[in-house]
LOMARDO-631325 format. One record per atom (N, C-alpha, C): x, y, z. Coordinates in steps of 0.05 Angstrom, whole numbers, plus 5000, padded with zeros to 4 digits. Layout:
LOMARDO-631325
XYZ...
end
This chain:
LOMARDO-631325
443347648537442647478560439647518567438147308571435347338577434847398606432847558612432247618640431447368655431647378681431147138697428247058695426447258696423547188694422847058668424047148646423547028620424446738619426846688630427946418630426246228646425146328669423446148685420846098671419746298657417246258643417546048621419746078605420345878584420645598596422045588619422545328631419945198640418145368651415545258660413945158636413945308614412445228590413544968578416244948578417344698568416644458586416544508612415844298631412944208627411144408622408344338617408044178592409644238571409544088546410443798550412543768566413643498571411843338590410143478605408243338623406243178608405843238583403843098567405042858553407542768560408742538547407142288554407042118534405541868538407241668554406041448563407541248578409741128561409141088535411140978518413641158515413141418513415241608512416841618538415441598560416941588586418641348588417641118577419240878578421740908561421541048538423841088521425841278535424841478550426641658564428241498585426841338601428141188622430140988611429340868589431140668576433640808566433341048555435741198546437541268569436341358591437941418615439441178626438140948626439340708635441640618617441240668591443340598572445840768576445441028580447741198585449141118611447541048631448740968657450340718654449340518640450740268637453240298620453240478601455540518584457840668598457140818618459140978633460040848658459040608665459740478690462740398692463940348670466740258670468740478676467840728673469540958678468441128701469841148724468741318746468341608738470141718722469741998713467342028696466841838677464541848660461941818676462041638696459641608713459041858729461141978740460742218756459642448738460642468713459642668695456742618689455942368685453142288680451442378704452342328728450742398751450342698753452542848748452343138749450443258728450743148704448943258682446043178687445642938697442942848704441743028725443443098745442443278767441743548756443343658737442743918725440143898709439643678697437043638682434643658701434943538724432743548744432543828756434743948763434744218775433444428757433844408731432644598712429844518703428744308716426044218710425644148681427544018670427343928642426743638638426043498660425443218659422543168667421243008652418442958656417942838684415942928699415442818726415042518726413742408705413342118705415941968703417742068685420341948682421941978707421742208721423242248746422242058767419642008768418541828788419541538783419841468758420741198752423641148760425341348754428141308760428941388789427141538802427841638829428241408849426541208848426740988867429340838862429940798836432440648829434940798839434841068836437141228845437641198875435541198890435741178920436840898927435840688915436740418922439640378913440340478889443140438880445140588898444440828906446240978924446640838950444440728961444640588987446340338984446040198962447539948958450540008954451140228942453940288934455540408957454240588973455840748992455040729021452740619027451640619054451840339066453040329091453240079105452340119134452139899149451439919177453740039193453140229210455340349226456340169248454739969256455639789278457539569268457639539242459439329231461839459218464139449231466539569220467639389198468239499175469339339153471939209161472338969151474838829156476338789130478938799132480638769109483438849115485138809095488038879098488439169092487239339108487439629104490039739115491139949103493740059113493340209139490940289146490340439171487940319184487740339211485340239225482840399217480740259211478240379202476540449226475540699227473840799248471540949237469240949251466941109244467241389257467741589241468341859251466242059240466142289254464542519247461542459247460742279265457842249269456742459287454342549282453142769298451242669319450442419318448642309338450342209362449542299386451042229410450541949420448141849415447441579425447941369404448441129413448940909394446340759388445940709363443540569354444340319338442740119340443439869326442839899296441040079288440440109260441740349247443940449259445240679247446640609221447140819205448440789179451040949179452840879160455341019156456041019126457741209119458741219091461241059089461340869071463540679069465740799051467240989061469041139043471841019042473140979065475940869064476140599051474340399057474640149043474240169013472440349004472040378975474540498962475740698975478140818964480440618963480740468985482840268986482440058964480039968960479439758939480039878911479340128907479940248881482940268876484440358896487240388892488640118887487739908902488939648898488139518872485639568864484839468838486439598815487039858819488640008799491439898798492539808821495239708822495439408817493139278813493138998809493438838834492538948857492738818882490538618887490638478909488538268915485838398921483738258915481038348920480338298949479438508963478738488991476038358994475438249018472838129023470538329018471038579022468938779018468038778989469838708970469038728942467538478933468038248946466837998937463838008939462437918919459537898919458238158912459638378907458238618899459938778879458638948864459939098843461639318856464139358845465939558855465139828846464740018864463840288858466040478866466640668849468740858855467841068875469441128895468741348914468641618901469741638877469641888862466841968855465041778854462241828847460541898872461641888896460041928920458642198920460142418918458942678919457042738895457842678870455942718848453442558850453642298859451242128862449442238884450542338905448842448926447442708917448742868901447443108890445043028873445442818857443242718840440942618858441642468878439542358897438142588911439642788920438343008935436443168917437243228893435443388875433043228867433442968864431242788857429142788879430042748904428242748927426943028931428543228928427543508931425343568911425643478886423643538866421143378870421443128879419142958883417543028907418843148928417443208953417343508959417443668938417143958941419044088961421544008959423644118976424043989003422443789010422643639035424743419033426843439049428943239048428943049072426643019085426442849108427142559102426642479077427242199069430142129070431942329067434842279066436242439087434942549107436242719127438142559145437942289145439842129160442642149150442942229125445642259114447042509125445542689136446742939147448442879171447542699189448942659214450342379216450242219194451441959196454441979195455841789208458841799208459941699181462641709179464041609156466241419165466541199150468641019157471241129146472941229165475441349158477641229177479741379181481741319200482541579214484241559234485141799247486641979226485542219221486542389200488742569209488742649234490742829244493542699243495442809227497942669223499642639247499942849263501642839286504542789278505842619294508642549289509042339268506942199261507241979242507442069213507142329208507142439181509742389166511942429180514542399168515242109162514141929178514741649175513041509153511041649143509341539122510741519096510041319081511141299053509641499035510741539012509441728993506641628985506441368981503841248974501741288996502641259021500741289043499841579046501741769042500942049044499042119021499542018997497742068975494941948981494941708993492341589000490841759020492241869040490942039060489942299047491442409028490542649014487942598999487942368984485442308969483142258988483642129011481442089030480342349040482142539045481242799055479642959034480642949009479143088987476342968984476142708985473442578981471642649005472742649029471142719053470143009051471943189044471143469041469043509020469243368998467243398977464543278986464643079002462142959013460843169032462343289049461243479068460243729053461643809032460744049017458043989004457543758993454943688981452843659003453643569027451743559049450843839056452644029058451944299064450244419042450844359017449144448995446244348998445944109007443343979008441644099031442844129055441244199078441544489088442744659072443344929081440845099086438645029073436145189075434145069095435044879111433244769131432744979152430244979163429445199181429445119210429344859217429244779245431944829258431944909283434444959297436244719298435144479301436844239303438344199276436844229254438144189228440244409222439544659230441444879227444044819243443644719267446044659284447744449271446544239259448044029246449544139221448244319206449544429183452044599191451644759213453944909223456244729232455444499244457544319253459044199229457544129208458844029184460744249171459844489173461544709163464144729179463844689205466244679222468044449215466944219209468543989201470044049175468844189157470144259131472644429137472344629154474644799161476844639174476144459193478144299207479644119188478143989169479343809151481243949131480544199124482244349106484944409118484944459144487444509158489144259158487944029163489343779163490443719134488843769114489643719087492043889079492144129088494444299082497044179092496944049115499343929127500243699109498443539099499243319081500243419055498943619043499843719017502543839018503243959041505844089044508143889042507743629048509843429047509343229025507443279007506743088985507043238958509443268948509843418923508743258899507943408879507043288853504643118857503143158878500643008882498343128866496842958852494543048837492042928850490243098860487942998875485842878856483942728868481742628851479942858842478742828819477143048807474743108825474043358825471643448839469543558820470543648796468743748775469443598749467443498735467843308714467043418686466343668685465443778659467743928646470243868653472643998641474743788634476743878619478943708612480743678637481943438640483643398663486143578663487243628639489643798638489044088646486544178644485944448651486044498681485944288697485744338726488044208741490144148727492544048741493644268760494044218785494944428803497644538795497644788786500144908775502144968796501245008821503145098842505244878848504444628846506344418853508544418832507744438807509744438786511544678787510344908792511845158794513845148817512945048840514645048863516944848860516244618848518344418843520444528824519444668803521344778784523144988798521945148816523445348830525545218848524844998861526844858878529044748861528344628838530444518820532244738810530944968802532545188791534445298812533345308837535045418859537345228864536844968863539044778867541244808846540444858821542344898799543945148804542645358813544045608818546045578840545245438861547045398884549545238875549045028859551344868850553145038832551945208815553545378798555145578814553945688835555345878852557745748866557345498874559545358888561845308868561045248843563145188823564545448814563145658811564245908800565246098821565046028846565946208867563946428872564746668869563046898875561446988851561746858828560446958804557446888805555847078795552947038793552147108765550146968755549247028728547847298727547747418703546447678700543547678706542247448699539347438704538747428734540447288749540047288778540547558790542547708779543047968790540748158784539648138760537348308754534948238772534547978777532347908794532648018822535148008832535648108859535348408860536348548839536048838839533248928837531648768823528848848819527348838845528048658863526648618888528148738912530348868907531948968929530649208941530949248967529949488980532149698978531249948980532950178974534250278999536450169006537950259029540450389020541350619032543650759022546250609025546450419043548950279048549150029031551349989016551549739000551549489017552749499041552849259057550049169065548249349070545549269077544149149053544749259029543449139005544348849002546848789008547748519006546348339025545848439049544448289070541548239060540348439048537548409039537448199017539448189000539447988978539547708990541047669012541147409025538447339037537147539049534547489061532547419039532747559016530847498995531247218984533747128982534346858973533146658992533346719018532246539038529246509037527946719029525046719027524146519006525646488984524846318963524846028971526345958992526545689001523945589013522345779022519845709035517745669014516545429013514445368994511845359008510145549002507545569015505345468997504245239004502045118988499445228998498145398982495545508990493345328979491345288995489245098988487545198965487445468961485745568940486845498912489345418911490445328885489245058877487944918896486644668890483544708888482744948882479945018882478344838862479644768840478144618819477644328828478844238849478443958858476343938880475144158887473044158907470344198894468344068906465544098895464644388900463144488881462144758881459944798902460245018918458045088936455945248922453445168926451145318914450945598926449645778911449346048921447446058945445745848948443945848971445345788997447845678995449345619020449745869037450046099024450746339039448446449055446146319054443946389073444846319101446946159104447946089131448946349145449646549129450646799141448446929158445946859155443846969171443846849200445346619203445146479229446546639251445246649273446446759297447046529316446046549340446346329359444146129354444945869351442945659345443045459369440745409381440545219403439744949392441544759395441144489384440444299408438244149404437343969425438443689420439743579440440843309438438843109451437842919434435742739443436942469451435542329470436342069478435041859460435341609467434241389450431241399449429941509469427041529469426041799458427841939445427142199432426342409452427442389477427042599497429542779497429143029504431343219505433243149528435643069520437642999539439343239548439943409529441543649535441143849512442044089516441944299495444844399490445344469466447944569458447544819440449045029446448845269431451045269410450245289385452145289362451945559348454145669339454145919325456245909302455946089284457746119261460346249271462446089274464946199285466546349264468646489272470346639253471546459231472646219237473746059214471645979194469245909203467145839185466146079169466046309182465246559168467246619147469846599153471846649133471646459109471046209115470746009093468546089074466246179085464046259068464646509053465946709066466446959053468546929031470446759034472446719013471146598988469346408993468046278970466146478956464646638972462846838960464447048945466747128955468447318941469347218914470146958913470946838888468646828868466246768878463946758860463347038848463447238865462847508854464947598834467447528840469647598821469247458794468247208795467847058771465547168754463347258768460947338754460747638749461747808767461248088764463648248755466048138757468448278748468848238719469248448703469848408674472248238670472348078649474647898644477248048641477148298631479648448627480848518654479148568675480048658701481148438718480548188710481447958727484447908723485747858745488647808743489047498744489547388721489947098718492847038715494046868731496846798727497446698699499846748690500546688662500546388657500946228678501145938674498445798675496345948678493645828678492545828650491245608643490045588617487445758616486645838592484245998590481845848600481845578596479445428604479245388634481445448649481345398677480145638693479445858680478546088694475746048706474145888693471345848701470845578714473045428719472645158731471745198760469845038768468745048795466445248797465545358775463245548776461145468755460945208749459045128728456145168736455545118762452745168771452145468773454145618780453845908782453246028755454645928734454346048708451745978694450145808706447445758696445545978703446446168720444746398727445946648715444246848712445147108702446447268724448047468716449347648736447247788752444947858740442847998755441747818776441447568771440447378791442447358814444947348808447047328829446947568846446847808834446748058849444248058867442047978857439647968873439947788897441147558893441647368915443447488936445647618927447547728946446347968961444548118948443348348962441648258985440648008984439247899007441047859031443747859026445647809047446948069058446048299048447248549056446848599086444448549096443948589125445648409142445748139138447547979155450448049152451248129128454048209124454748459140452748649141453148889157453348809187451748619195451948519223454748409229455748249212458448139216460548359215460248549197462148769195462248929221459948979232459749139257460848979280460348719281461448549302464448539301465648519277468548519275469648789282468248999274469049269282469149299312467149199326467149209356469349039368469948819354472148639365474748789365475448929343477949069342477949319359475649439363475549669381476149589409474849359417475349259445478249169448479349039427482148949428484049179431483549399417485249629420485049759447482549759458482149869485483549709506483549439503484949269523487949299522489049359498491949389495492749679494491049859504491750149506492350259479490650199460490850309433492550159414493849949423495649779406494149529399493349489373491749259366493348999367495949009363497548759364499248759388498048799411499448799436500248529445501648499468502648239477500448039483498048139491495947959498494247869475494947929450493447869427493647579420491347459413491347189402491847209372494247109364495147159337493347029316492646779320490946639300488146759298486946819321484346939321484447219308486547369314486847639303486947629272488547449262488847429233486247329219484847149232482347059220480247289219480047429241478147659242478947869222481547919219482548109200481948019171482247769166481547659139478547679133476947629154474047659150473347949144474648139158474248419153474848489124477148389115478048449087476048329067475148089071473347959052470648099051469648189074467148329074467348589058469448739062469848979047470248919017471648699011472048628983469448548970467648408984465048338973463348578969463248758988461749008984462849168960465449178957466649318934465849188908466148928906465348788882462448818875460748838896457948858892457149138881458149348894457449618886458949718861461149578854462549648830461449508805459349348808458149208785457249408764458149368739457449548717454449538710453049338718450249318712448449528724449449668745447849878757447350118739448950138718448450348699445950308682444950068682442450008667440050078684438050208672435650298687434250078702434149838691432549628704433849528729436449598735437749508759437949728780436749958775436950178794435550108820433449948819431949878843433749708862435349528850437149368866439149548881440349738867442249928879440850088901438450178896436950338916436450168941435749918938435149748961437649698978439849648964442349598980443249848994443150078981443950328994442050399018439550329015437650379037438350209061439349959057440149799079442549919094444550019078446850149090446150399105444550569093443850819106442150779130440450569130438750519154440450419177442850319173444550239195445550489210445650719196446450969209444151109223441951129209439551239221437151149204434951109218432551019204431351259188430751209163429651419146427351309130426151489115423951409099424851249074423051089064423750919041423851089015422751329015422751488991424951698991427251639004429451829003430651848975431652078967432952098941435651948941436551878917438951728914441351868926441552128922443852278932444052258962441752268975441752259005442551979014441651769000442451499007445451459003446551568981449351538976451051678997450151919006451552069026451551919053449251809061449051669086450551409085450551269062452051019060455051079062455851299050458751379051459551429080457951569095458651629123458551369140456751189134456550939149459150779145460050749120462450589115464950739124464850999123467251159132467751119162465651059177466051029206467750789214468150599195469650359201472650409200473550649191476350689188477950679214476650729236478050719262478850439271477450239261478049969270479349799249480149919227481449769205483949629216484149369214486449229226488849199209488649229183490949169165490949369142493149389129493449579107491749479083491449219079489749109058486849199062485949179087483149259092482849559087484849719094484750009089484450069060485849929043485749969014482949899004481849679013479149599003477049799013477349899037475450099047475550349030477950439024478250679007476950628979477450398968476350338941473250318943472250208964469350188968468150468969469350648985468350918987468551058960470551008945470851138918468651038899467950778901465750678884463050808892462650848918460150988926460151268915462351408917462451688907462151708877463051508862462751518833459851518824458051418841455251418833453851678841455251858854454152108863454852328844453052518841453652748824455352958839455452938865456953128881459552998892460752828875463052678884465452858889465653088875467953268878468053378907465753408919465753518947466953318967466953068960468052868979470852768971472052878950474752798943476652858965476253078979478053149001477852949024475452839028475052639049476652389042476652309016478252079008481152129013482152369005484952429009485752439038483952549055484552559084484652279096482852109087482851839098485251679088486051719063488351579052490851679067491051929073493352029088493451919116491151889129491151769155492251479154491451339133492451059131495451059126496451249110499351259105500951339130499651489147500951579172500451399196499251179192498550989214500750779216501250699241503050479246501450219244502050049224500549809220501949569234500349369241501649129253503649009234505848939244508048829227507448539220508548449198508348169190510347999204511447799190513547629203516147789203518147669214520647809218522047879191521447719170522947759145521347929125518747959130517148089109515248279122514848509109513048709118510148629112508348719128505548649124504248809101505649009091504649179069506049099043504549029023505748958998506149218982508149208964508849438948506549528929505049328918502849398900500649548915500049458939497949588955498749868964501249898972502250158980502250348956503050248933503050408908500250498902498250328905495450398899494450608918494950578944493850768963495251038961497851038955499251288952498351438927497751298906496551418882493851548888492251398903489551508910489851758926491751768945492152008961492952248944494952208927495952438911493952518889492352338879490352408859487952558871487352518897485052638909485652878926488252928932488853158949488553418933487953638947487453888933490054018922492353948933494854048924496953828923497353728899499253498896502053588902502753828893505553928898506153958927504254058943504754078971504953808985503353618975503453348987506053218981507053248956509653128949511853258965511753518968513853658983513853579012511453519023511353429051512653159054512052969036513252709038516252719033517052849011519852849004521553039021520353249031521853449047521653409077519653249086519353199115519752909121518252739107518352449114520952319107522052379084524552249076526952339093527252599099529452669118529252529145526752489155526452339180527452059177526851939153527751669148530851659147532051849133534951849130536351879157535252039175536452089201535751889222534151689215533351489234535051239232535051069252536550819249535650639226537150429221536650279197533850159195532850049216530249909215527950079225528350339227526250519237525050669213522450709215521050849193520851149199519751299180519251579184517151619206517551819223515551869244512951989234513152159213510752279202509252079184510651929168509451719151510651449158509551309177510651049186510750839164509050879143509150689120511650729103513050949107515451009092517850899106518950679096521350549107523450529084525750429092527750379071526850169051525149989060524049779042522049899022520450099031518350199014519050469002521450569005522250828994521850828964522650618950522550608921519650638912517750538927514850568920514050858922514750988944514151268947515451438925518051378920519551528900518251498872517551258865516351218838513651358836511951338856509351468854509651768853511451888870511752178871512852278844514752148832515852228807513752208785512251988785510151958764507952158767506952208791504852408795505752688790508252748796509353018790509453068760510452868746510552898716507752918704505852758715503052768705501753038711502453158734501353418742502253648724504953658719505953888703505053868674504453628665503553598637500753718634499253758656496653878655496754178653498954298659499154588658499354678629497554848621497454938594499855118588501055108564503255278558502455578558504255748566503656028568503556158540501756348537501456508513501356798520501656968500501657258505498857348514496757198506494057278513493457228542495057058556494556998584494657248602496157448593496457688610493957858610492257818590489857988589487357848598487357578602484857438609485457238631483357148644483456948665481156758662481756498667479656298664479156178692477156278707476856188735475655908737474555798716473255548719475155308716477655368709479755158707481555178732482054948744483454948770486455018766487654958743490455018739490855318735493155428743493655718740493655798710492456028704492056098676493556358669494656498687496156738680499056698687500756878677503656828679504556808708503656988725504556988753503856728767501456638763500556398777502056148765502356148739503755928727506755918735507956158736510756158745511056058774509156138791509156038819508755738819506955638803506455348802508855198792510155298771512555168761514855178780515055398795517155418816516755198837514255148845513754938864514354668852513654628827514154368814517154318811518654518803521554478800522854438827521854568848522954528875522454238884519954138879519453858885521253668869521553728844523353568827526153568837527153798845529853818856530153658881528153668899528353518924528453218918526853128899526552848893529152738880530252868860532552748846535052768863535152958882537452968899537552738919535252598922535152368940536852138929537452138903539051908893541851918903542752128915545352138927545451968952543151918964542951758989541951478982539751468966538451218959539251158930541451008927542550968900542150688890540050548898539550278888538650288860538750058847537950048818535150128813533050038828530350128822529950438824531250558844531050848847532350998823534650908815535951038792534450998766533250758763531550708740529250898738527850938761525651128762526551408756528851488767529851758762530451808733531651618719532251648691529751668674527851498680525351488665523751738668523051798693521252028697522752298697525352288701526952538698526852638669527152458650526952538622524152648616522052508626519352588620518752868632519952918656519553188668520953398652523353348642524753548626523253598600522153388588520553418564518053588569516753548592514453708599515353998604517654038615518654308620519154448593520254298573520654418547518054498533516054328535513554378521511654568535511554548562509554688577510654948589513154938598514255168614515755368596517355278577518955458562517355668546515055598534513355808522512456008542512055928567511256118588513556308594516056198595518356368601518856568578518256488554518556668531517156938536514656918546513057158549513057268577514557138595514657238623517457358629519357328611522057408618522357698625521257878608521558168613520258258639517858158644516358258667517258128693518157878691518857718715521657598711523557778704526257678696527557528719527557638743528857508766527657238772525057218770523656968776524456758755524556838730525256658708528156558711530056748717532856668721533156478745531756538766531856368790530856088784528656068768527555818761529455658743530755788724532655648706535155558721536055728739538455658754537955408772535555398784534955168800534654918783533354948760533054718742535654628730537554818727540154758716541654558734541454598760542654418779541454138778538954128772537653868770538553728745538653868722539553748698542553658699544153808715546853728719547053458734545253418753545253168768544252938750542452998732541552798712543852718694545552908686547852848670549852668686550152728712551852558728550752278730548152258731546951988732547451838706547451978683548151848658551051738659552851898670555651798673555851558692554351568713554251348732553351088719551251108702550250878689552250758669553750938656555750848636558050708650558950818673561250708688560550418697558150388707557350128718556449928696556250028671555549858649553049698654551049838664548449718670546649778646546149568630544549608606541749698611540549618634537849698640537649988646539850108655539950398659540850548635542950448621544050598598542050608575540050438574538150458552536450718553536450838577534951098580536751338574539451288573541251518572541151668545541051548522540951698497538651898495536251808502533951978501534152208521535252148545535552348565537552558556539852468545541852668536540752838513539252718495538052868474536153088485534553018505532753208517534253428531536453368544538053568558539353758538540253658515541353828495539354018482536953908478534754078468534054298487534254238513533654438533535654668531538254608527540354808524539654998500538954868478538255028454535755198459533855078473531355228478531755468496533455438516534055668534535455888518537355808500538656008483536656148465534755998455532656128438530956318454530356248478528756428495530256688501532856668506534456908512534757078487535156948464535457098439532857248432530657118437528057238433527757498449528857498473528657728490531057908489532657878467534958048462537058028485537457788495539257748517541257528511542157518486543857298478546557308493547457548500550057568514549857448542547457398552547257268579547556968577547856858552548056568548550956498544551956318560554656218557554655908557555955788538555855498534558655388540558755208559561355088566561254788569563554668574563654378577563054298606561454088609560753978635562253718639563853708660565453468665563753238674564552998667563152758675563752698704561652678720562052628749560152398757560652288780558852078791556752208808555152048821552852158837553752328860556152278870557052428893558652678885558752738858560152968849563052938843564152698846566952648841567452618811569552748801570152738773570952458764569952378740570552118729573252138715575352018727578052048718578451928690577151708685577651558660576851718636575051908638574252068615575452348615576752418636577852698638580052738617581752538613583952578594582952598565580752448559579652468532578552748527577252868548576153128544578353338540580553308555582753498552583953488524584253258513585253228486583353358466580853318470578853428452578853738453579253848477579254138480581654268465583954128464586254238451585954238421584654048410584354018381581954178369579954208385577454338375576854578394576954818383576455058399573755188393572755158370570355298363567855158373565555298372563055188383561954958367562454978341561354768323562654498329565254498333566654248339565854138366565254318385564354218411561654078407559954198391557354068386557553808371559453798352559753548337560853328354562453388374563353188393561153108412558953268412556653218430557453198458559153388467559953398495557653498512557753438537555853538555556153838557554053988557554154278557552754388582553554628589552454758613551855048606549555138614548655408608549255588632550455808627550856008648549356258641547656348659545956588654547056828668547757038653548757278665546457478666547057718677544957918680544058008652541458008648540358068622539958368618540258458593539758748588536858808591536359068592533559158598531859148572533059188549531459218525530658948514528558948498527558708485526658778457526558578439525858648411524558408399523158458376522058238360524158128342523557908330525457808309525557508308527357408293527657118289530557048295530956788302533656698310534356448293536956378295537956138283538155928304536555708302536355498322538155268313540055198330541854978325540954728340540254518326539554268339541954088339542854028363545253858366544653568359546453458345546153178336547552998356545952828371547152648391547452368381545952308360545852028352548151948333549452138321551652078302554252178314555951998323558452088335560652128314560551978293562651998272562052218252559552248244558852448223556752628234557452838248555553018261553853158239551353218247549453348229548553608241548353818225547354078234544854138219542854208234540254278222539754568228539454738207538955018211536055078204534555198222531755258218531255548223530155688204529355968207526555968218526256028244523656008257522956278267520556368262519556618272518156568299519456628320518456558347516456758357516557008349514757218360513657388337511557298324510457438301508757688308508357738334506757958342508358138360507558398363509058578381509358468408511758498418512358388445510758548466509458408485507858548505509558738522508558958529510059148546510559048574
end
């Protein structure tokens, strides 16, 4: 990718070469443009594409000034003839709705005012498409599609801007002129409208929004207060119209809007949500009919879906209620406007200079151009959120690596970049440079929102969602907070900062953040700037309004620390902050759904456990303190120590704790005989036998606490996690801990026996879980059983080998373990089979060949120990009919046993 300066230099040189074109060549250029225009007139989409590409040609300065001067006048006249009419003359015709001039910004009436003729053009196009009668508006003039309104205006604006060095005074009347529309607010008439009328209103709203978006693109950089005030008003109109459009879209299924971007295939931008939601409704209807026909039967796929999303409550009756609630949630179809992003005109990156606006005083003039009144206009929260959402999408498109983007499976590959064609004409470095100019105003907005929530908490005595809270305003401010943190995170996480040529950009942005905390010199070292920026952002944690904002703040702080060489010193700060967020009572969502998503809770909990100085103590605190509080509390009450721990979120906590526990013990190096004579202080994990034994005791205690929770929380997701990570923990115990026990048994015999006895109880519960899975015939659980049983059998053999190595074979006793359920009750159906097998097979080999569950009993070990080799029996679990015995002569201790 070429640097921005190089691209501009080449562009200027090409422009200078084209400036020397002769008059004949300019005539050929204009003739060619006219030919393309005339050939595309019959297709509105082709015409709109021509206007957009022509505008790009002018914006990139690739058109000769002489040729631009020749076509510029024609462009202005054609636009006026096609779309501009007198505002005082209301169009007449057989329109389905009364036509009105709306959204004019001039307070006084003038005889020479203009208006955009949108509704009549859309009506004429629809009737011409359906073969309807020609309205009087069409007679005597060429029919122009309203689809071309926004692209044609963009061409006109860039043409005027290039010819007059950025001065748009020639066309500034289009900023405040009204539009011929109808009353757009649906009110009570929405349900009585026909499907065609609702589709017509949706198209009218899309075209109006795209017109206003291009208006904002054109005049966003105007400096006069009056023009700034009008741009802010147009921005407010966009937000209001989007709310109205959402109401129409919610009752207009399978509606396809008019195109807003024309450089893509139509199939790539079909709104997928409508199809997906309709399919879901149809599927749900089929399921309901099937349930009525089959009585209480449900298909296995539906059962799996319900189990996958069920919350982990110990009582089966509550799980049934939750399944009903989950089914009810699917009936709600939420049409989000960002799914129609491809049908809106793209906002230029220069639009975000509006973020600099504070209070703007707009002067209202009378007919004699005297000041009649003044009006103060400011960037409100809804308009701020609109800009921040668009900026966030642009940064994600340009700065986030394609692998890290989460694209839904039903989106085509070509749809990922739709709506960012103007943005992609710039390099990522140019985009970052433009956004860095916005760091100061974004900090201003961040601090203002912080003060808003601080004052709100003070008014409600520390409760941010108290009874006096304005719900809509609260959610908008909370969303602005989240978007600002998301933008900062995307900006500082840009991989381009690793390149030396971009270090100055990073230094400048960090200097802005650090200067908000205290004024410092411009020559501060990078480490000092990173430290001050970290403290500045950390101060916002007190006013974080939602769990989503908390997660983005944590991630932002982590990105800042990654650029510091002393990041390990601040790991504890990240852990402390994450724990505060886990222990905070967050504002609740609606009655049926928590405001905390499982993915976000999973991410924050992982961050906490990965950054805390003692993972085992943290797990023991959650599992040994928080979960018992949850068990002893009423059904809908959370843990008092960890309010984010509820019966709905227990499975998330359980999964993360099991995964992090297994990951932690795998880092412990296996014990060797040499560990007794040396110590490695530079490694954080324990390196000698005593420390490792203590560490493994803590790990096994945590493991025991966790798996015993399945006796209370026995839902499918919890059992699935227990089977998966229980096997992985036992495997880690075999590989990492058993070699340690080999060399620690003589010196720490009591500790080793205590550890094995505790772990034996845990493996017994895992065996009960295998029986539980088999009884319920749950294939998603039983697929983990063979590997788990194999691992448990290997553990029995490995313990026997350890005792034989230490000359304590008589302390090993192998017996049959009865099949029991999770509550310890014996499984009657298999008891008779075991009794029959015991009568026919008495020796140890036959017990192994039957692959019965085994249990190790450890008796008091003798004092003496010796070197030597043993006979290791590997039990065959995979062959039930033809058992296999593998005898291996293995020398386990080739050196003198340590005293």
